[in-house]
C-alpha positions, 0 to 999 in steps of 0.5 A: 614492532613492525617497520614500514618499508617504502618505495620511491616515486620512480619505483611507484611510477614504474609499478603504475605505468605512469610518469614520475610527474604524474605520481607527484601530481597525485601526491599533491592532490592527496590521492597518494599518501607519501612521507617526506624523508629528508628531501625525498618523498617515500610511499609505503611499499604496500600502496594499493597495487590494484591502482596499477593499470593492467597490460590489457587496460594499457593496450585498450587505452593505446588503441583508443588513442590511436583511433582518436588520432586516426579520426581527428588527427588533423583537427587536433593538429590545428587546435594545437597551433591555435 
């Protein structure tokens, strides 16, 4: 009999490069399967690793965000005040 190994929400968040809150949202939406063990949510250790963002993809996203704020920063600030 093979036992399933689990990781915590924090460990998965670190692996995927996202926040713990984002992991909890993904669990609630059914995109990440988790099991409740006591008062803790546990994710099978073999959760697909391909869902994690690569370093290159994170850099591309960061670059796009910086470009957006450079071009539309003032508009975004004004929208945030309203």
